[in-house]
C-alpha positions in Angstrom: -70.8 125.3 -10.3 -69.2 122.7 -12.6 -70.1 122.5 -16.2 -69.3 118.8 -16.1 -72.1 118.1 -13.7 -74.4 120.4 -15.6 -73.9 118.1 -18.6 -74.6 115.0 -16.6 -78.0 116.1 -15.5 -78.9 117.9 -18.8 -81.6 115.2 -19.4 -85.4 115.2 -19.5 -85.7 113.3 -16.3 -83.5 115.5 -14.2 -85.0 118.7 -15.7 -88.5 117.5 -14.8 -87.6 116.6 -11.3 -85.8 119.9 -10.8 -88.8 121.8 -12.2 -91.1 119.9 -9.8 -88.9 120.9 -6.9 -88.9 124.5 -8.1 -92.6 124.6 -8.4 -92.9 123.4 -4.8 -90.1 125.6 -3.6 -88.0 122.7 -2.3 -84.3 121.9 -2.7 -83.7 118.5 -4.5 -80.6 116.5 -5.1 -79.6 113.4 -7.0 -77.5 111.3 -4.5 -75.7 108.1 -3.8 -74.7 105.4 -6.3 -75.7 107.3 -9.4 -73.3 110.2 -8.5 -70.6 107.8 -7.5 -70.7 105.7 -10.6 -70.7 108.8 -12.9 -67.6 110.1 -11.1 -66.0 106.6 -11.6 -67.1 106.6 -15.3 -68.9 103.2 -14.7 -71.6 103.4 -17.3 -74.8 105.4 -17.1 -77.1 103.7 -14.6 -80.9 104.2 -14.9 -81.4 103.6 -11.2 -81.4 107.0 -9.5 -82.2 108.4 -6.0 -83.3 111.9 -5.2 -83.3 113.5 -1.7 -85.8 116.3 -1.2 -85.5 118.7 1.7 -89.2 118.7 2.3 -92.1 116.7 0.9 -90.5 114.1 -1.3 -93.9 112.5 -2.2 -95.2 115.8 -3.6 -92.1 116.2 -5.8 -92.3 112.6 -7.0 -96.0 113.1 -8.0 -95.4 116.5 -9.7 -92.5 115.1 -11.6 -94.4 111.9 -12.6 -97.3 114.0 -14.0 -95.0 116.1 -16.0 -93.2 113.1 -17.5 -96.5 111.1 -17.9 -94.8 108.4 -15.9 -98.0 106.9 -14.5 -98.6 105.7 -10.9 -96.3 106.8 -8.1 -95.8 104.0 -5.5 -95.7 105.4 -2.0 -94.0 103.4 0.8 -95.1 105.3 3.9 -93.1 103.0 6.3 -89.9 103.9 4.6 -90.8 107.5 3.7 -90.1 106.9 0.0 -91.9 107.3 -3.3 -91.0 105.6 -6.6 -92.0 105.5 -10.2 -90.6 104.1 -13.4 -90.1 106.0 -16.6 -88.6 104.8 -19.9 -86.5 102.1 -18.2 -85.5 104.5 -15.3 -86.1 103.4 -11.7 -86.7 106.7 -9.9 -86.9 106.9 -6.0 -87.5 110.0 -3.8 -86.9 110.3 -0.1 -87.2 113.3 2.3 -83.8 114.3 3.9 -83.7 112.9 7.3 -81.9 111.9 10.5 -81.9 108.4 11.9 -81.7 106.8 15.3 -81.3 103.0 15.9 -82.2 100.5 18.6 -79.6 97.9 19.4 -81.8 94.9 18.4 -82.7 96.2 15.0 -81.2 97.8 11.8 -84.5 99.6 11.2 -84.2 103.2 12.2 -86.5 105.7 13.7 -86.4 108.7 11.2 -87.1 112.4 11.6 -86.8 115.2 9.0 -83.4 116.7 8.7 -81.1 118.8 6.5 -79.3 117.6 3.4 -76.1 117.2 5.4 -77.9 115.2 8.0 -79.0 112.9 5.2 -75.5 112.6 3.8 -74.1 112.0 7.3 -76.3 108.9 7.8 -75.1 107.2 4.6 -72.7 104.2 4.7 -69.6 105.6 2.9 -68.3 109.0 1.8 -68.3 107.8 -1.8 -72.1 107.3 -1.5 -72.7 110.6 0.4 -72.2 113.0 -2.5 -75.2 115.0 -4.0 -75.8 117.0 -7.1 -78.4 119.7 -7.0 -81.2 119.7 -9.6 -83.2 122.7 -8.4 -82.7 126.0 -10.3 -80.8 128.0 -7.7 -78.0 125.4 -7.4 -78.4 123.4 -10.6 -75.4 121.1 -11.2 -73.6 121.9 -8.0 -71.8 119.0 -6.2 -72.2 118.9 -2.4 -69.5 116.8 -0.9 -69.1 117.6 2.8 -67.3 114.5 3.7 -64.7 114.2 1.0 -66.2 111.5 -1.1 -64.7 112.7 -4.3 -61.2 112.7 -2.8 -61.8 109.2 -1.5 -62.9 108.1 -5.0 -59.6 109.4 -6.4 -57.7 107.7 -3.6 -59.8 104.4 -4.1 -60.5 104.1 -0.4 -63.6 103.5 1.7 -64.3 105.7 4.7 -67.5 106.4 6.7 -69.0 109.9 7.1 -69.4 109.2 10.9 -67.2 107.4 13.3 -67.0 103.8 11.8 -68.2 102.1 15.0 -71.3 104.3 15.0 -72.0 103.8 11.3 -71.6 99.9 11.5 -73.2 99.4 14.8 -76.3 101.4 13.6 -76.7 99.2 10.5 -74.3 96.2 10.3 -75.4 95.5 6.7 -73.0 98.4 5.9 -70.1 96.1 6.9 -71.1 93.7 4.0 -71.8 96.6 1.7 -68.3 97.9 2.4 -66.7 94.4 1.7 -68.8 94.3 -1.5 -67.7 97.7 -2.7 -64.1 96.9 -2.0 -64.4 93.7 -4.0 -66.4 95.2 -6.9 -64.3 98.5 -7.2 -60.9 97.2 -6.1 -60.9 99.8 -3.3 -58.9 99.7 0.0 -60.8 99.9 3.3 -59.4 102.7 5.5 -57.6 101.1 8.5 -59.9 103.0 10.9 -62.9 101.9 9.0 -61.7 98.3 9.1 -61.3 98.6 12.9 -64.9 99.7 13.1 -66.0 96.7 11.0 -64.1 94.4 13.3 -65.4 96.0 16.5 -69.0 95.6 15.3 -68.9 92.3 13.4 -71.0 90.5 16.0 -73.9 92.8 15.1 -74.1 90.9 11.7 -76.1 88.2 13.5 -79.2 90.5 13.4 -79.2 90.6 9.5 -81.8 88.6 7.7 -80.6 85.6 5.7 -81.8 87.3 2.5 -79.7 90.3 3.1 -76.6 88.2 3.7 -77.0 86.0 0.7 -77.6 89.0 -1.6 -74.3 90.6 -0.6 -72.5 87.3 -0.6 -73.5 86.5 -4.2 -72.5 90.1 -5.3 -69.1 89.6 -3.7 -68.7 86.3 -5.6 -69.7 88.0 -8.8 -67.0 90.6 -8.5 -63.9 90.5 -10.7 -61.6 89.2 -7.9 -63.8 87.7 -5.1 -60.9 87.0 -2.8 -60.7 90.8 -2.1 -64.2 90.7 -0.5 -63.9 87.3 1.0 -60.5 88.1 2.6 -62.0 91.3 4.1 -64.9 89.3 5.5 -62.3 87.0 7.3 -60.1 89.8 8.6 -63.0 91.8 10.1 -64.7 88.8 11.6 -67.7 88.7 9.3 -66.8 85.3 7.9 -66.8 83.7 11.3 -70.3 85.1 12.1 -71.9 84.4 8.7 -70.0 81.5 7.1 -68.4 79.7 10.0 -67.9 76.6 7.8 -65.6 78.6 5.6 -63.8 80.4 8.4 -63.0 77.0 10.0 -60.7 76.3 7.0 -58.2 78.8 8.4 -55.0 77.8 10.3 -52.2 75.4 9.9 -51.8 72.4 12.2 -48.5 70.5 12.8 -48.0 67.0 14.2 -44.6 65.4 14.2 -43.3 67.9 11.8 -46.2 67.3 9.3 -47.9 70.4 8.2 -51.1 70.8 6.1 -51.7 74.0 4.2 -54.0 76.7 5.3 -57.1 75.7 3.4 -58.8 79.1 3.8 -56.4 81.1 1.8 -56.0 78.2 -0.6 -59.8 78.2 -1.1 -59.8 82.0 -1.9 -57.2 81.2 -4.6 -59.4 78.5 -6.0 -62.4 81.0 -6.1 -60.3 83.6 -8.0 -59.0 80.9 -10.4 -62.6 79.8 -11.0 -63.7 83.5 -11.5 -61.0 83.9 -14.2 -62.6 81.0 -16.2 -66.3 81.4 -15.5 -68.9 84.1 -14.6 -71.2 81.4 -13.2 -71.8 82.5 -9.5 -73.0 79.1 -8.5 -69.7 77.6 -9.7 -67.8 80.2 -7.8 -69.9 79.3 -4.7 -69.0 75.7 -5.2 -65.3 76.7 -5.3 -65.8 78.6 -2.0 -67.4 75.6 -0.3 -65.5 72.7 -2.0 -63.3 72.0 1.1 -65.7 72.8 4.0 -65.9 69.1 4.8 -62.1 69.1 5.6 -62.0 70.6 9.2 -64.5 68.0 10.7 -62.8 65.0 8.9 -59.2 66.0 9.5 -57.1 63.3 11.1 -53.4 62.7 11.5 -52.4 59.0 10.9 -48.9 58.0 12.0 -46.9 56.9 8.9 -49.5 58.4 6.6 -49.9 62.1 7.6 -53.0 64.2 7.4 -56.1 62.7 5.9 -59.6 64.1 5.2 -61.5 60.9 4.4 -65.0 61.5 3.1 -64.7 65.3 3.2 -66.4 65.7 -0.2 -69.5 63.8 0.8 -69.7 65.6 4.2 -69.0 69.0 2.5 -72.0 68.4 0.2 -74.3 67.8 3.2 -72.9 70.9 4.9 -73.6 73.0 1.8 -77.2 72.0 1.9 -77.5 73.2 5.5 -75.7 76.5 4.5 -78.2 76.9 1.6 -81.1 76.6 4.0 -79.6 78.9 6.7 -79.0 81.7 4.1 -82.3 81.2 2.3 -80.4 80.4 -0.8 -82.5 78.6 -3.6 -83.3 75.0 -2.6 -83.6 73.9 -6.2 -81.4 72.8 -9.1 -78.8 75.4 -8.2 -78.3 73.8 -4.8 -78.2 70.4 -6.3 -75.5 71.6 -8.8 -73.3 73.1 -6.0 -73.6 69.9 -3.9 -72.9 67.7 -6.9 -69.7 69.7 -7.7 -68.5 69.5 -4.2 -69.1 65.8 -3.9 -67.4 65.1 -7.2 -64.5 67.5 -6.8 -61.9 64.8 -6.3 -63.3 62.4 -8.9 -61.3 63.5 -11.9 -58.0 62.8 -10.2 -58.9 59.2 -9.9 -58.7 58.8 -13.7 -55.2 60.4 -14.0 -53.3 57.1 -13.9 -52.5 55.3 -17.1 -53.9 52.2 -15.5 -57.3 53.9 -14.9 -59.9 52.0 -17.0 -62.2 53.4 -19.6 -65.0 52.4 -17.3 -63.9 54.8 -14.7 -63.9 57.6 -17.3 -67.4 56.5 -18.4 -68.7 56.7 -14.9 -67.2 60.1 -14.3 -68.8 61.4 -17.5 -72.1 59.7 -16.7 -72.3 61.0 -13.1 -71.2 64.6 -14.1 -73.4 64.8 -17.2 -73.7 68.3 -18.6 -71.8 69.7 -15.6 -68.5 67.9 -16.6 -67.0 71.1 -18.0 -67.7 73.1 -14.8 -66.3 70.2 -12.7 -63.1 70.4 -14.7 -62.9 74.1 -14.2 -63.2 73.6 -10.5 -60.5 70.9 -10.6 -58.1 73.0 -12.7 -58.7 76.0 -10.4 -57.7 73.8 -7.4 -54.1 73.8 -8.7 -52.6 76.5 -6.5 -49.1 75.2 -5.7 -46.3 77.7 -6.0 -43.8 74.9 -6.8 -43.2 75.1 -10.5 -42.4 71.4 -10.9 -45.5 70.3 -9.0 -47.7 72.8 -10.9 -46.4 71.5 -14.2 -47.1 67.9 -13.1 -50.6 68.6 -11.9 -51.5 70.6 -15.0 -50.1 67.7 -17.2 -52.4 65.3 -15.2 -55.4 67.6 -15.8 -54.7 67.7 -19.5 -54.3 63.9 -19.5 -57.8 63.5 -17.8 -59.3 65.9 -20.4 -57.8 64.0 -23.3 -59.0 60.7 -21.9 -62.5 62.0 -21.4 -62.6 63.4 -24.9 -61.6 60.0 -26.3 -64.2 58.1 -24.4 -66.9 60.7 -25.0 -66.3 60.7 -28.7 -66.8 56.9 -28.8 -69.5 56.3 -26.2 -71.4 59.6 -26.2 -72.2 59.6 -22.5 -72.7 63.3 -21.9 -76.3 63.9 -20.8 -76.7 60.2 -21.4 -80.1 58.7 -22.1 -80.6 54.9 -22.0 -80.8 53.3 -25.5 -83.9 51.4 -24.3 -86.6 52.7 -22.1 -89.1 51.3 -19.6 -92.0 51.1 -21.9 -90.0 49.1 -24.4 -88.9 46.6 -21.7 -92.5 46.2 -20.5 -93.7 45.5 -24.1 -90.9 43.1 -24.9 -91.3 41.0 -21.7 -95.0 41.7 -21.0 -94.1 43.2 -17.6 -96.2 45.6 -15.4 -94.4 48.7 -14.0 -92.4 47.8 -11.1 -88.9 46.9 -9.6 -88.2 44.3 -12.3 -88.2 46.9 -15.0 -85.8 49.0 -12.9 -83.5 46.0 -12.6 -83.4 45.6 -16.4 -82.7 49.3 -17.0 -79.9 49.2 -14.4 -78.4 46.1 -15.9 -78.3 47.9 -19.4 -76.7 51.0 -17.8 -74.0 49.0 -15.9 -73.1 47.0 -19.0 -72.6 50.1 -21.0 -70.6 51.9 -18.3 -68.4 48.7 -17.8 -67.8 48.6 -21.5 -69.4 45.2 -21.9 -71.6 46.4 -24.7 -71.6 49.6 -27.0 -74.1 52.4 -26.3 -76.5 51.4 -29.1 -80.1 50.3 -29.3 -79.3 47.0 -31.0 -76.6 46.0 -28.6 -78.7 47.0 -25.6 -81.7 45.0 -26.9 -79.6 41.9 -27.4 -78.0 42.3 -24.0 -81.3 42.7 -22.2 -82.8 39.7 -23.9 -79.9 37.5 -22.8 -80.0 39.0 -19.3 -83.7 38.3 -19.1 -83.4 34.7 -20.3 -80.6 34.1 -17.7 -82.9 35.4 -15.0 -85.9 33.4 -16.1 -87.8 36.2 -17.8 -89.5 35.1 -21.1 -89.8 37.5 -24.0 -93.2 38.2 -25.3 -94.1 35.9 -28.3 
């Protein structure tokens, strides 16, 4: 018995659960992620799972009464019981064995031993258990070598990998996510099992896929997980638009870069500058319009005309397919994809202030994120090219700062509104009011007038007179 583990569970919650198990004469263990994260020294999670060799519901209810935790939620279909207590999320399950049907990841379960329960878990690092009942208090049970795998920073499965992943293909994505979050390697035999069963991923619900994808994107270096998804075949099944970026074509000696691995660099570069998962998703999808628009033109080389616009449309379809939110977050991702090449257009010294104004106007409050995406897109390994691209990027930023300071176009609001226009010219609501507002906006963006109320009012009066619209007397 380890004193270290005794100290970990020397807490009112674990003592109450252990006492409840002893009262009922049932062995009880804390298992899974809580044990793993304590061994990794990754904080002190308040999300804890207990396995009971016997009636888990009875242990949950007895412990909840002792802790005055209130109602115990019973989920008969899953064989689990849950309660919350002082910020802790506490779940109980009876130790069990599982059998699966090929068309579903929902198992048929039967009571089993603790080792049966540990064997059914996804990875050895999640199959460790610490006893909380009196006769074995604080003892670590680790029949599959999870602690050694933690030390080696490697992911292995308790069972043969093909059996583990075929039974529940969600475990493939969980493995990819753990590798990305923890910086662990996947055991080669385990990776072979992932690859052999990747086609089973098609039975997962969109909600399960998007949850794991976003967690992978939130990890410190998302390319670890995204690269694993590609190597095991999961990317082709779940994100075919991204998988299609892979490969290098050559025509008449003209090569274009492998846009898949370039994209993963862009995602990592973005992750270094921002924790915004939707910006990271935009980085992952920013080039998905390239494969269907790729053409080789003699004398010109490879072109991808209109790939940003098409990429935005493809992103909308992807959001729907994965049940991602069809709200402002989708609009944000689509906007960044479709604007991802815009800043480069204002690099030239001959680029007008009007072009900068339009960039600022169209990007609005998302301009800083757009510039993060653009700077992250600089992945060349040629020092001279990289220095030139970075200088161009700084040039764009300086030009935008100059125009913004003068014209205040970020989150721009028109200096005159529709109600004022209707009052000045005695107009009903309708297309003519919209024409007047558009004329003011275009004049400001073109630099014809300053972005002020007085100048806008003078301009719109002249414009109205020119188009035969009389001011109200």
